[in-house]
PAZAPA-4460 file (N, C-alpha, C; in steps of 0.05 Angstrom, whole numbers, plus 32768, in hexadecimal, padded with zeros to 4 digits):
% residues 289
    n_x    n_y    n_z   ca_x   ca_y   ca_z    c_x    c_y    c_z   seq   type   mol
   8011   7FE8   8000   8000   8000   8000   8012   8019   8000     1      M     A
   800A   802D   7FF1   8018   8046   7FF0   8005   805D   7FF6     2      I     A
   8011   8074   7FFE   8001   808C   8003   8004   809E   7FEA     3      R     A
   7FED   80A7   7FDF   7FED   80B9   7FC9   7FDA   80D0   7FCF     4      V     A
   7FE4   80E7   7FD5   7FD3   80FD   7FDD   7FC3   80F6   7FF5     5      G     A
   7FA8   80F8   7FF3   7F96   80F2   8009   7F91   80D4   800D     6      R     A
   7F9A   80C4   7FFA   7F90   80A8   7FF9   7FA6   8094   7FFF     7      F     A
   7F9E   807E   800D   7FAE   8066   800F   7FA5   8054   7FF7     8      D     A
   7FB9   804A   7FE9   7FB3   803C   7FCF   7FBE   8020   7FD0     9      I     A
   7FAE   800D   7FC8   7FB9   7FF2   7FC3   7FAA   7FE5   7FAC    10      F     A
   7FB5   7FCE   7FA2   7FAA   7FC0   7F8B   7FA5   7FA3   7F93    11      S     A
   7F8D   7F99   7F8B   7F85   7F7E   7F92   7F81   7F6E   7F79    12      V     A
   7F8E   7F57   7F77   7F89   7F44   7F61   7F70   7F35   7F68    13      I     A
   7F5B   7F3A   7F58   7F41   7F2D   7F5E   7F3C   7F14   7F4C    14      N     A
   7F50   7F0E   7F3B   7F4E   7EF6   7F2A   7F61   7EF8   7F13    15      G     A
   7F5B   7EE9   7EFE   7F6C   7EE9   7EE6   7F5C   7EE0   7ECE    16      S     A
   7F65   7EE6   7EB7   7F59   7EDD   7E9E   7F70   7ED8   7E8A    17      I     A
   7F6A   7ECA   7E75   7F7D   7EC7   7E5F   7F70   7ED2   7E46    18      R     A
   7F7E   7EE4   7E38   7F74   7EEF   7E1F   7F89   7EEB   7E0A    19      L     A
   7F80   7EEA   7DF1   7F92   7EE5   7DDB   7FA9   7EF9   7DDA    20      D     A
   7FC2   7EEF   7DD7   7FD9   7F01   7DD7   7FD9   7F14   7DC0    21      G     A
   7FCF   7F0B   7DA9   7FCE   7F1E   7D92   7FBA   7F34   7D97    22      G     A
   7FA4   7F2D   7DA4   7F90   7F42   7DAB   7F9C   7F56   7DBE    23      G     A
   7FAC   7F4D   7DD1   7FB7   7F5F   7DE5   7FCF   7F70   7DDB    24      M     A
   7FDC   7F67   7DC6   7FF3   7F76   7DBC   7FF2   7F7F   7D9F    25      F     A
   7FDB   7F7A   7D92   7FD8   7F84   7D77   7FED   7F7C   7D64    26      G     A
   7FFA   7F8F   7D57   800D   7F89   7D42   8029   7F84   7D4D    27      I     A
   802C   7F85   7D67   8047   7F7F   7D73   804C   7F61   7D70    28      V     A
   8062   7F59   7D64   8067   7F3C   7D5F   8069   7F2C   7D79    29      P     A
   805F   7F14   7D78   8060   7F02   7D90   807C   7EFE   7D99    30      K     A
   8090   7EFE   7D87   80AC   7EF9   7D8F   80B5   7F0E   7DA3    31      V     A
   80A8   7F25   7DA4   80AF   7F3B   7DB7   809F   7F38   7DD1    32      L     A
   8084   7F35   7DCF   8075   7F36   7DE8   8075   7F1C   7DF7    33      W     A
   807C   7F06   7DEA   807C   7EEC   7DF9   8093   7EEB   7E0D    34      E     A
   80A6   7EFD   7E0B   80BD   7EFD   7E1D   80B4   7F03   7E3A    35      K     A
   809E   7F12   7E3D   8095   7F1A   7E57   807B   7F0D   7E60    36      T     A
   806E   7EFF   7E4E   8052   7EF6   7E54   8051   7ED8   7E59    37      E     A
   803D   7ED0   7E69   8036   7EB4   7E6D   8022   7EAC   7E58    38      D     A
   802C   7E9D   7E44   801C   7E96   7E2C   8014   7E78   7E2D    39      V     A
   7FFA   7E72   7E28   7FF3   7E56   7E28   7FF2   7E4B   7E0C    40      D     A
   7FE9   7E31   7E09   7FE9   7E24   7DEF   7FD5   7E30   7DDC    41      A     A
   7FC2   7E3F   7DE6   7FAE   7E4C   7DD5   7FB6   7E69   7DCF    42      Q     A
   7FCF   7E70   7DD4   7FD9   7E8B   7DCF   7FCC   7EA1   7DE1    43      N     A
   7FC1   7E98   7DF8   7FB5   7EAB   7E0B   7FC9   7EB2   7E20    44      R     A
   7FCA   7ECC   7E27   7FDD   7ED4   7E3C   7FCE   7ED8   7E56    45      I     A
   7FDC   7ED4   7E6C   7FD0   7ED6   7E86   7FD0   7EF3   7E8F    46      L     A
   7FB8   7EFC   7E97   7FB4   7F17   7EA0   7FA7   7F17   7EBC    47      L     A
   7FB2   7F26   7ECE   7FA4   7F2B   7EE8   7F8D   7F3D   7EE3    48      A     A
   7F78   7F3B   7EF3   7F63   7F4F   7EF4   7F66   7F5D   7F0F    49      T     A
   7F6B   7F76   7F0F   7F71   7F85   7F28   7F5C   7F9A   7F2F    50      R     A
   7F58   7F9E   7F49   7F48   7FB3   7F53   7F5A   7FC7   7F62    51      T     A
   7F59   7FE0   7F5A   7F68   7FF4   7F69   7F56   7FFF   7F7F    52      L     A
   7F62   8002   7F97   7F53   800C   7FAE   7F60   8025   7FB8    53      V     A
   7F50   803A   7FBD   7F5A   8054   7FC7   7F49   805B   7FE0    54      A     A
   7F56   805F   7FF6   7F48   8065   8010   7F50   8080   801A    55      I     A
   7F3C   8092   801D   7F40   80AC   802A   7F33   80AA   8046    56      D     A
   7F43   80A4   805A   7F37   80A0   8075   7F2C   80B9   8081    57      R     A
   7F38   80D0   807A   7F2E   80E9   8085   7F11   80EF   807C    58      A     A
   7F0B   80E7   8064   7EF0   80EC   8059   7EDF   80D3   8059    59      E     A
   7EEA   80BD   8063   7EDC   80A3   8064   7ED2   809B   8048    60      R     A
   7EE4   809F   8035   7EDE   8099   8019   7EEF   8081   8010    61      R     A
   7EE1   806D   8005   7EEF   8055   7FFB   7EE8   8052   7FDD    62      V     A
   7EFC   8054   7FCD   7EF8   8053   7FB0   7F05   803A   7FA5    63      V     A
   7EF7   802B   7F94   7F03   8015   7F85   7EFF   801A   7F68    64      I     A
   7F13   8010   7F58   7F11   8011   7F3B   7F14   7FF5   7F30    65      A     A
   7EFF   7FED   7F21   7EFE   7FD3   7F13   7EFA   7FBC   7F27    66      D     A
   7EEF   7FA6   7F1D   7EE8   7F90   7F2F   7EEC   7F75   7F21    67      A     A
   7EFA   7F74   7F0B   7EFF   7F5A   7EFE   7EE7   7F4E   7EF0    68      G     A
   7EEA   7F35   7EE8   7ED6   7F27   7ED8   7EBF   7F1D   7EE8    69      A     A
   7EC2   7F1B   7F02   7EAC   7F12   7F13   7EA8   7EF4   7F11    70      G     A
   7E92   7EEB   7F1E   7E8D   7ECE   7F20   7E74   7EC5   7F11    71      G     A
   7E68   7ED6   7F00   7E4F   7ECF   7EF3   7E54   7EC0   7ED9    72      K     A
   7E64   7EAB   7EDA   7E6C   7E9C   7EC2   7E64   7E7F   7EC4    73      W     A
   7E5B   7E74   7EAE   7E58   7E57   7EAC   7E74   7E4B   7EA8    74      S     A
   7E76   7E31   7EAD   7E90   7E24   7EAA   7E9B   7E26   7E8D    75      E     A
   7E89   7E23   7E7A   7E91   7E25   7E5E   7E9A   7E41   7E57    76      E     A
   7E8B   7E55   7E60   7E93   7E71   7E5A   7EAE   7E77   7E67    77      E     A
   7EB1   7E70   7E80   7ECA   7E76   7E8E   7EE2   7E69   7E81    78      A     A
   7EDF   7E51   7E76   7EF6   7E43   7E6A   7F00   7E52   7E51    79      S     A
   7EEE   7E60   7E43   7EF6   7E6F   7E2B   7F0C   7E83   7E31    80      R     A
   7F0A   7E90   7E48   7F1E   7EA5   7E4F   7F2E   7E9D   7E68    81      Y     A
   7F2C   7E84   7E70   7F3A   7E7A   7E88   7F34   7E8D   7E9F    82      A     A
   7F1B   7E94   7EA3   7F14   7EA7   7EB8   7F18   7E9A   7ED4    83      V     A
   7F26   7EA8   7EE5   7F29   7EA0   7F01   7F21   7EB9   7F11    84      R     A
   7F0E   7EB5   7F23   7F05   7ECC   7F33   7F07   7EC5   7F51    85      H     A
   7F17   7ED5   7F5F   7F1A   7ED3   7F7C   7F03   7EE2   7F88    86      A     A
   7EEE   7ED4   7F8E   7ED4   7EE0   7F94   7ED5   7EF6   7FA9    87      E     A
   7EE4   7EF2   7FBF   7EE4   7F05   7FD5   7EFF   7F12   7FD9    88      W     A
   7F10   7F14   7FC4   7F2A   7F1F   7FC7   7F29   7F3D   7FCF    89      A     A
   7F18   7F4C   7FC2   7F16   7F69   7FC8   7F0C   7F6D   7FE4    90      V     A
   7EF6   7F5E   7FEB   7EEB   7F61   8006   7EFF   7F59   801B    91      E     A
   7F0F   7F44   8015   7F24   7F3C   8028   7F39   7F51   802C    92      G     A
   7F41   7F5D   8016   7F56   7F73   8018   7F4B   7F8B   8027    93      A     A
   7F32   7F92   8021   7F25   7FA9   8030   7F23   7FA2   804D    94      L     A
   7F1C   7F89   8054   7F19   7F81   806F   7F31   7F85   8080    95      G     A
   7F49   7F82   8073   7F62   7F86   8082   7F64   7FA3   808C    96      K     A
   7F55   7FB5   8080   7F56   7FD1   8088   7F3C   7FD9   8096    97      H     A
   7F2D   7FC5   809F   7F14   7FCB   80AE   7EFE   7FD6   809D    98      G     A
   7EFD   7FCF   8084   7EEA   7FDA   8071   7ED9   7FC3   8066    99      I     A
   7EBE   7FC6   8065   7EAC   7FB2   805A   7EA1   7FBC   803F   100      G     A
   7E94   7FAA   8030   7E89   7FB2   8016   7E76   7FCA   8017   101      P     A
   7E67   7FCC   802E   7E55   7FE2   8030   7E62   7FFD   8036   102      G     A
   7E7D   7FFC   803B   7E8C   8014   8041   7E97   8021   8027   103      D     A
   7E97   8011   8011   7EA1   801C   7FF8   7E8E   8032   7FEE   104      V     A
   7E9A   804A   7FEA   7E89   8061   7FE3   7E88   8066   7FC5   105      T     A
   7E9D   805D   7FB6   7E9F   8064   7F9A   7EAB   804D   7F8B   106      D     A
   7EA0   8046   7F74   7EAB   8032   7F61   7EB0   803F   7F46   107      V     A
   7EC8   803E   7F3D   7ECF   8048   7F22   7ECC   8031   7F0E   108      V     A
   7EB8   8034   7EFD   7EB4   8021   7EE7   7EC5   802B   7ECF   109      V     A
   7EDE   8023   7ECE   7EEF   802E   7EB8   7EE2   802A   7E9D   110      T     A
   7ED7   8011   7E9A   7EC6   800B   7E82   7EB8   7FF0   7E88   111      H     A
   7EA5   7FEA   7E77   7E93   7FD3   7E7E   7E9A   7FB9   7E6F   112      A     A
   7EB3   7FB7   7E66   7EBC   7F9D   7E5C   7EBB   7F88   7E72   113      H     A
   7EB4   7F6F   7E6C   7EAE   7F5B   7E80   7EC5   7F57   7E94   114      F     A
   7EDE   7F5A   7E8B   7EF4   7F55   7E9D   7EFA   7F6C   7EB0   115      D     A
   7EEA   7F81   7EAF   7EEE   7F98   7EC1   7ED5   7F9D   7ED2   116      H     A
   7EBE   7F97   7EC8   7EA6   7F9E   7ED8   7E95   7F85   7EE0   117      C     A
   7E9D   7F6D   7ED7   7E8D   7F56   7EDE   7E8B   7F51   7EFB   118      G     A
   7E9F   7F58   7F0A   7EA0   7F54   7F27   7E91   7F68   7F37   119      G     A
   7E85   7F7C   7F2B   7E75   7F90   7F39   7E5A   7F86   7F42   120      L     A
   7E51   7F70   7F35   7E37   7F65   7F3D   7E39   7F47   7F41   121      T     A
   7E26   7F3C   7F50   7E25   7F1F   7F56   7E08   7F16   7F51   122      M     A
   7E05   7EFC   7F4C   7DEA   7EF1   7F4A   7DDC   7EF4   7F65   123      W     A
   7DC4   7EFD   7F64   7DB5   7F01   7F7D   7DAD   7EE6   7F89   124      R     A
   7DA1   7ED5   7F79   7D98   7EBB   7F83   7DA5   7EA4   7F73   125      D     A
   7D9D   7EA1   7F5A   7DA8   7E8C   7F4A   7DB4   7E97   7F30   126      S     A
   7DC7   7E88   7F24   7DD3   7E91   7F0B   7DBE   7E96   7EF5   127      P     A
   7DC1   7EAD   7EE7   7DAF   7EB4   7ED2   7D98   7EC5   7EDC   128      G     A
   7D96   7ECA   7EF6   7D80   7EDA   7F00   7D89   7EF7   7F04   129      G     A
   7D7E   7F04   7F18   7D85   7F20   7F1E   7DA1   7F22   7F2B   130      E     A
   7DAD   7F39   7F28   7DC6   7F3E   7F35   7DC4   7F54   7F49   131      T     A
   7DD7   7F56   7F5B   7DD8   7F6B   7F6F   7DF4   7F76   7F70   132      W     A
   7DF6   7F8F   7F79   7E10   7F9D   7F7A   7E21   7F91   7F90   133      L     A
   7E3B   7F8C   7F8A   7E4D   7F83   7F9E   7E53   7F99   7FB3   134      R     A
   7E53   7FB2   7FAA   7E58   7FC8   7FBC   7E3F   7FDA   7FBB   135      F     A
   7E2A   7FD3   7FCA   7E0F   7FDD   7FC6   7E0C   7FFB   7FCD   136      P     A
   7E1D   8006   7FDD   7E19   8022   7FE5   7E2B   8035   7FD4   137      R     A
   7E3B   802B   7FC2   7E4E   803B   7FB3   7E42   8048   7F9B   138      A     A
   7E49   8060   7F96   7E44   806D   7F7C   7E56   8060   7F68   139      V     A
   7E4B   8058   7F51   7E5A   804C   7F3C   7E5E   8060   7F25   140      H     A
   7E76   8069   7F21   7E7D   807D   7F0D   7E83   8071   7EF2   141      W     A
   7E77   807C   7EDD   7E7C   8072   7EC2   7E79   808A   7EAF   142      V     A
   7E88   8089   7E99   7E87   80A0   7E86   7E6F   809C   7E73   143      H     A
   7E62   80B2   7E6D   7E4A   80B1   7E5C   7E50   80A4   7E41   144      E     A
   7E67   80AC   7E35   7E6D   80A1   7E1A   7E70   8083   7E1C   145      D     A
   7E7C   8079   7E31   7E80   805C   7E33   7E66   804E   7E39   146      H     A
   7E56   8058   7E4B   7E3E   804A   7E52   7E2B   8048   7E3A   147      W     A
   7E2A   805E   7E2B   7E19   805D   7E13   7E24   8047   7DFF   148      R     A
   7E3E   8046   7DFD   7E4A   8032   7DEB   7E46   8015   7DF6   149      H     A
   7E48   8012   7E10   7E44   7FF7   7E1C   7E29   7FEC   7E17   150      A     A
   7E15   7FFE   7E17   7DF9   7FF5   7E13   7DF3   7FF0   7DF5   151      L     A
   7E04   7FFC   7DE4   7E00   7FF8   7DC7   7E1B   7FF7   7DB9   152      D     A
   7E2A   7FE2   7DBE   7E46   7FE0   7DB4   7E48   7FDB   7D96   153      P     A
   7E60   7FDF   7D8C   7E65   7FD7   7D70   7E66   7FB9   7D6E   154      F     A
   7E61   7FAE   7D56   7E64   7F91   7D52   7E80   7F88   7D5A   155      E     A
   7E94   7F99   7D55   7EB0   7F92   7D5A   7EB6   7F8B   7D77   156      R     A
   7EA9   7F99   7D89   7EAF   7F95   7DA6   7E97   7F8C   7DB6   157      D     A
   7E82   7F84   7DA9   7E69   7F7D   7DB8   7E6E   7F65   7DCB   158      A     A
   7E81   7F53   7DC4   7E86   7F3C   7DD5   7E93   7F43   7DF0   159      A     A
   7E9D   7F5C   7DF2   7EAA   7F65   7E0B   7E96   7F6E   7E20   160      S     A
   7E7D   7F71   7E18   7E68   7F7A   7E2B   7E54   7F63   7E2F   161      F     A
   7E4E   7F5E   7E48   7E3B   7F49   7E50   7E23   7F56   7E5D   162      L     A
   7E0B   7F50   7E53   7DF3   7F5D   7E5D   7DEF   7F58   7E7B   163      S     A
   7DF8   7F40   7E85   7DF5   7F3A   7EA1   7E05   7F4C   7EB3   164      R     A
   7E1B   7F58   7EA8   7E2A   7F6B   7EB7   7E1E   7F87   7EB6   165      D     A
   7E11   7F8E   7EA0   7E07   7FA9   7E9C   7DEC   7FAE   7EA9   166      L     A
   7DDB   7F99   7EA8   7DBF   7F9E   7EB2   7DBF   7FA5   7ED0   167      V     A
   7DCE   7F97   7EE0   7DCE   7F9D   7EFC   7DD8   7FB9   7F02   168      G     A
   7DEC   7FC3   7EF3   7DF5   7FDE   7EF7   7DE1   7FF2   7EEE   169      L     A
   7DD5   7FED   7ED7   7DC2   7FFF   7ECB   7DAA   8004   7EDD   170      D     A
   7DA1   7FEE   7EEA   7D89   7FF0   7EFB   7D8E   7FF6   7F18   171      R     A
   7DA7   7FF9   7F1F   7DAE   7FFC   7F3B   7DA7   8017   7F47   172      S     A
   7DA5   802B   7F36   7DA1   8046   7F40   7DBA   8053   7F4C   173      G     A
   7DD1   8044   7F49   7DEA   804E   7F55   7DFE   8058   7F40   174      M     A
   7DF6   8059   7F27   7E08   8063   7F12   7E0A   8081   7F13   175      L     A
   7E22   808B   7F11   7E26   80A8   7F0E   7E34   80AD   7EF4   176      R     A
   7E28   80BB   7EE2   7E32   80BF   7EC7   7E44   80D7   7EC5   177      I     A
   7E5C   80D3   7EBA   7E6F   80E9   7EB6   7E6E   80F2   7E99   178      I     A
   7E70   810C   7E94   7E6E   8116   7E79   7E87   8126   7E72   179      E     A
   7E8D   8127   7E58   7EA2   8138   7E4D   7EBE   812C   7E50   180      G     A
   7ED1   8139   7E43   7EED   8130   7E44   7EFE   813C   7E5A   181      D     A
   7EF2   8150   7E68   7F00   815C   7E7F   7EED   815F   7E96   182      D     A
   7EE2   8149   7EA0   7ECE   814B   7EB5   7ED9   8156   7ECF   183      P     A
   7EC7   8161   7EDF   7ECF   816B   7EF9   7ED8   8154   7F0B   184      S     A
   7EEA   815A   7F1D   7EF3   8145   7F30   7EDB   813B   7F41   185      P     A
   7EDA   8121   7F46   7EC4   8116   7F55   7EC4   811E   7F73   186      P     A
   7EDC   8121   7F7D   7EE0   8129   7F99   7EFD   8131   7F9D   187      F     A
   7F03   813C   7FB4   7F1E   8146   7FB9   7F33   812F   7FB8   188      E     A
   7F49   8135   7FA9   7F5F   8122   7FA8   7F5F   810F   7F91   189      G     A
   7F4A   810F   7F80   7F49   80FE   7F69   7F3C   810C   7F52   190      M     A
   7F45   8107   7F3A   7F38   8112   7F22   7F36   80FC   7F0D   191      R     A
   7F28   8103   7EF8   7F23   80F0   7EE2   7F35   80F5   7ECA   192      W     A
   7F3F   80DF   7EBE   7F4B   80E0   7EA4   7F39   80D0   7E92   193      V     A
   7F31   80DC   7E7B   7F1F   80CF   7E68   7F2F   80C8   7E4F   194      V     A
   7F2E   80AF   7E48   7F3D   80A4   7E31   7F29   8099   7E1D   195      S     A
   7F30   809A   7E03   7F1E   8091   7DEE   7F2B   807E   7DDA   196      H     A
   7F42   8074   7DE0   7F50   8062   7DCD   7F46   8045   7DCF   197      G     A
   7F47   803A   7DE7   7F3E   801E   7DEB   7F20   801B   7DE6   198      H     A
   7F11   802D   7DF1   7EF4   802D   7DEF   7EEA   804A   7DF4   199      T     A
   7ED4   8052   7DEA   7ECA   806D   7DF1   7EC7   8071   7E0F   200      P     A
   7ED1   8087   7E19   7ECB   808F   7E35   7ED8   807D   7E4A   201      G     A
   7EF0   8073   7E45   7EFE   8064   7E5A   7F04   8078   7E71   202      L     A
   7EFB   8071   7E89   7EFC   8084   7EA0   7F12   807B   7EB3   203      L     A
   7F26   808B   7EB6   7F3E   8083   7EC6   7F41   8096   7EDE   204      L     A
   7F43   808C   7EF6   7F48   809D   7F0D   7F65   80A5   7F10   205      P     A
   7F6A   80BE   7F14   7F85   80C8   7F1A   7F85   80D3   7F36   206      L     A
   7F95   80C6   7F47   7F97   80CF   7F63   7FAC   80E5   7F65   207      V     A
   7FA4   80FC   7F6F   7FB5   8113   7F6F   7FC9   8113   7F86   208      E     A
   7FE1   811D   7F80   7FF6   811F   7F93   8009   8134   7F88   209      D     A
   8013   8146   7F99   8024   815C   7F8F   803D   8152   7F82   210      A     A
   8048   813C   7F8D   8062   8132   7F83   805F   811A   7F70   211      A     A
   804D   8108   7F77   804C   80EF   7F68   8030   80E4   7F66   212      A     A
   801F   80EF   7F54   8004   80E5   7F51   8004   80C9   7F45   213      P     A
   7FEC   80BC   7F45   7FEA   80A1   7F3C   7FD2   809F   7F29   214      L     A
   7FD7   8093   7F11   7FC2   808F   7EFE   7FBD   8071   7EFB   215      L     A
   7FA3   8069   7EFF   7F9B   804E   7EF9   7F97   804D   7EDA   216      F     A
   7FA8   803E   7ECC   7FA9   8041   7EAF   7F93   8033   7EA0   217      T     A
   7F84   8021   7EAD   7F6F   8013   7E9F   7F7A   8006   7E86   218      G     A
   7F68   8000   7E73   7F70   7FF3   7E5B   7F7D   8005   7E46   219      D     A
   7F81   801E   7E4D   7F93   802E   7E3D   7FAF   8022   7E3D   220      M     A
   7FB6   8017   7E55   7FD1   800B   7E59   7FCD   7FF3   7E6C   221      M     A
   7FC4   7FDC   7E62   7FBB   7FC7   7E74   7FD1   7FBB   7E86   222      P     A
   7FEA   7FB9   7E7B   8000   7FAD   7E8A   8019   7FBF   7E86   223      T     A
   802D   7FB9   7E96   8046   7FC8   7E94   8054   7FC1   7E79   224      S     A
   804E   7FAA   7E6D   8059   7FA4   7E53   804E   7FB7   7E3E   225      T     A
   8038   7FC3   7E43   802C   7FD6   7E30   8035   7FF3   7E34   226      H     A
   804B   7FF7   7E42   8055   8012   7E47   805B   8021   7E2D   227      L     A
   8068   8013   7E1B   806F   8021   7E01   8056   802B   7DF4   228      S     A
   8055   8044   7DEC   803D   804F   7DDF   8034   803F   7DC6   229      P     A
   8047   8032   7DB8   803F   8023   7DA0   8035   8007   7DA5   230      L     A
   8038   7FFD   7DBE   802E   7FE3   7DC5   8011   7FE5   7DCE   231      W     A
   7FFF   7FE4   7DBB   7FE2   7FE7   7DC1   7FD3   7FCE   7DB9   232      V     A
   7FBC   7FCB   7DC4   7FAC   7FB3   7DC0   7F9D   7FB3   7DA5   233      M     A
   7F99   7F9B   7D9A   7F87   7F99   7D83   7F6A   7F9E   7D8C   234      A     A
   7F65   7F9C   7DA6   7F4A   7FA1   7DB0   7F43   7FBE   7DB0   235      H     A
   7F57   7FD0   7DAE   7F51   7FED   7DAF   7F41   7FF5   7D97   236      D     A
   7F2C   8004   7D9B   7F1B   800D   7D85   7F29   8023   7D76   237      L     A
   7F39   8033   7D83   7F48   8049   7D76   7F65   8048   7D7E   238      E     A
   7F74   8035   7D72   7F90   8031   7D7B   7FA2   804A   7D78   239      P     A
   7F9D   805A   7D64   7FAE   8072   7D61   7FA8   8086   7D77   240      L     A
   7F8F   8086   7D80   7F89   8097   7D97   7F97   808D   7DB0   241      V     A
   7F97   8072   7DB4   7FA4   8067   7DCB   7FC2   806E   7DCB   242      T     A
   7FCE   806D   7DB4   7FEB   8074   7DB2   7FF0   8090   7DBC   243      I     A
   7FDF   80A3   7DB3   7FE3   80BF   7DBB   7FDD   80C3   7DD8   244      E     A
   7FC9   80B5   7DE3   7FC3   80B7   7DFF   7FDA   80AC   7E10   245      E     A
   7FE5   8095   7E08   7FFC   808A   7E16   8014   809C   7E15   246      K     A
   8019   80A9   7DFF   802F   80BC   7DFE   802B   80D3   7E12   247      K     A
   8013   80DC   7E14   800D   80F2   7E26   8012   80EA   7E43   248      R     A
   8008   80D3   7E4B   8009   80CC   7E67   8024   80C0   7E6F   249      W     A
   8032   80B2   7E5D   804D   80AA   7E64   805F   80C3   7E65   250      T     A
   805A   80D6   7E54   8069   80EF   7E56   8066   80FD   7E71   251      G     A
   804E   80FB   7E7C   8049   8107   7E96   8058   80FA   7EAD   252      A     A
   8063   80E2   7EA8   8073   80D5   7EBC   808D   80E4   7EC2   253      C     A
   8096   80F5   7EAF   80AD   8105   7EB4   80A9   8118   7ECB   254      A     A
   808F   811F   7ED0   8088   8131   7EE6   8080   8122   7F00   255      G     A
   8084   8108   7F00   807F   80F9   7F19   8067   80E7   7F18   256      G     A
   8057   80E7   7F03   803F   80D6   7F01   8048   80B8   7F02   257      L     A
   8039   80A9   7F11   803D   808C   7F13   8024   807D   7F08   258      R     A
   8028   8064   7F01   8012   8054   7EF6   800B   803D   7F08   259      F     A
   7FF1   8036   7F07   7FE7   801C   7F12   7FD9   800E   7EFB   260      A     A
   7FDF   7FF4   7EF8   7FD5   7FE5   7EE1   7FBE   7FD3   7EE9   261      F     A
   7FAB   7FCE   7ED6   7F94   7FBD   7EDC   7F98   7F9F   7ED7   262      P     A
   7FAC   7F98   7EC6   7FAE   7F7C   7EBD   7FC9   7F70   7EC0   263      H     A
   7FDC   7F7E   7ECB   7FF7   7F73   7ECD   7FF8   7F5E   7EE4   264      D     A
   8001   7F46   7EDD   8000   7F31   7EF1   8016   7F33   7F06   265      R     A
   802B   7F43   7F00   8042   7F45   7F11   8046   7F61   7F1D   266      L     A
   8040   7F76   7F0D   8046   7F91   7F15   802B   7FA0   7F19   267      V     A
   8025   7FA7   7F32   800C   7FB5   7F37   800E   7FD2   7F2F   268      A     A
   8025   7FDE   7F32   8029   7FFA   7F2B   8047   8000   7F2A   269      G     A
   804E   8018   7F20   806B   801D   7F1C   8070   803B   7F1A   270      A     A
   8089   8042   7F21   8095   805B   7F1A   80A1   8057   7EFE   271      V     A
   809C   806A   7EEC   80A4   8067   7ED0   80BB   807A   7EC9   272      I     A
   80CF   806F   7EBD   80E6   807E   7EB3   80E2   8084   7E95   273      D     A
   80E0   809E   7E8E   80DC   80A5   7E72   80F4   80B5   7E67   274      V     A
   810B   80B1   7E74   8123   80C0   7E6B   8130   80B3   7E53   275      S     A
   812A   809A   7E4D   8137   808C   7E36   8126   808D   7E1D   276      G     A
   812D   807B   7E0B   811F   807A   7DF1   8102   8071   7DF4   277      R     A
   80FC   8060   7E08   80E1   8058   7E0C   80DC   8055   7E2A   278      K     A
   80C4   8058   7E33   80BE   8056   7E50   80C4   803B   7E5B   279      P     A
   80CD   803A   7E75   80D3   8021   7E82   80CC   8024   7E9F   280      R     A
   80CA   800D   7EAD   80C5   800D   7ECA   80DE   8014   7ED8   281      I     A
   80DE   802A   7EE8   80F5   8031   7EF8   80F4   8023   7F13   282      A     A
   80DC   801F   7F1E   80D8   8011   7F38   80BB   8009   7F3A   283      A     A
   80B6   7FF0   7F44   809A   7FE8   7F49   808F   7FF6   7F62   284      P     A
   8075   7FF9   7F63   8068   8004   7F7B   805E   7FED   7F8C   285      L     A
   8061   7FF0   7FA6   8056   7FDC   7FB8   8039   7FE2   7FBD   286      D     A
   8028   7FD5   7FAD   800B   7FDA   7FB0   7FFD   7FC3   7FBC   287      L     A
   800B   7FB2   7FCB   7FFF   7F9C   7FDA   7FEC   7FA7   7FEF   288      A     A
   7FD5   7F9A   7FF3   7FC2   7FA3   8008   7FCD   7FA4   8024   289      P     A
***
């Protein structure tokens, strides 16, 4: 756990998935990315699914970002992506700090792809029925552009959205819609970064600190292997936009900005060195709960 501005910050691995390596690295040749990745016989790489937790004890505010793929999967569906969900990992980590699910005040829905928002809801009674919010008292923040897209996606990315994940959120009454590319900060000590390369309206929390702020990179930069601006996913709807966004935010690391990653199985976050030809990890961050 580290201190960033007003917040104590840690990262929780809530499970893992395997996604196609070509999908995750686009036109980057396998001979390059396989050096760092755990690749199976089906060419799928192992990805952690992480929840970032930010606690402001002075204001009794508990913020989480993303919740993994969740447990609402049949055995056949789960095998397709090798979904592993640690059902109570986030609650267990919060419990170490005397915090329960009902104490979570804010949930950042970076985007509604199944591997990021599936864990925000659970089956209420039996599989296939109604769902309920895992963090029932929390405001769930999502960008207007993305929520509109999630409800009516392109054919190209429709498989990334599952209705069972969206319906519970849509009917919960706890969604708070963010608008515009420069939205007002939600509360003291945190502001929004809006990205449009991976998907419209990717909503990323930036925790403010005078010396060393922290950006949860979301799927703009899913792992530390994606630090290079040119290493973008085939899944990105606007890859050229992603490249420019990554150039902007890696450039900001020269001023002290640090990153926390949503999918890196080994590196939860890092200090980034941008003094050389391409960005690299200067030091990992200790984001253990």
